[in-house]
C-alpha positions, 0 to 999 in steps of 0.5 A: 706664433706660440707653441701648441698648448700655449698662448700669449696675450697681454703678458699672460702665458697659458700652458693648458691648465694654468696661466702665468701672470706678468709678475710670474704668479701661476693661476691654475684653473680648477674644476671642483667636485665637493663632497667626494669620498676623499680629497685628491687630484682627479684628472682633467676637465677641459682646460682645468685641473679636476679636483675632488674634495671630501668636504661639502661646499659649506662656509668656504670649507671646500674652497679652503680644501682646494687651496690646501690641496693645490699647495700640497700638490705644488709643494708650496706653503699655504700662504702662497696660494690664493683663491682669486675667482669662483668662490661659489662655483665649481670653476675656480682660479687659484693664484700660486706665487713663488713657484718656478714654471718648470716645477709647476708643469712637472708637478701637475704632470705627476699629479695627473699621471699618478695613480689615485690609489697608490699604496692602497690594497686592491679592493675586493670585488667578489665574495669575502671568501673564495668558493662561497656564495653570499646570499 
């Protein structure tokens, strides 16, 4: 029996957020939120990686942003990443070739664990000047 979080069927291995094809390509499941404030990995959505893209879903722009984000996250050239299903859906499958399985696991874990606002100044939630009321 396969380890928890993994299954094997007809030469495919699943590791929660992605499947591994016979040839070694990794197919990542995405849940996409187009038209977001910024492009970033947002977390998990069931068995998919939730991503936000700043562009609207017009003329394939959001799909391209997803592909570019995944290429950047996994540290591979854009040419190694291909949308294989879901061009007009929030649920997409994206194939990545030329990657090591351990690297994919590590980099996705880093993307999920990393704070989305690292390096940014904390956003003020109060008045601009302490001790003053703004009416």
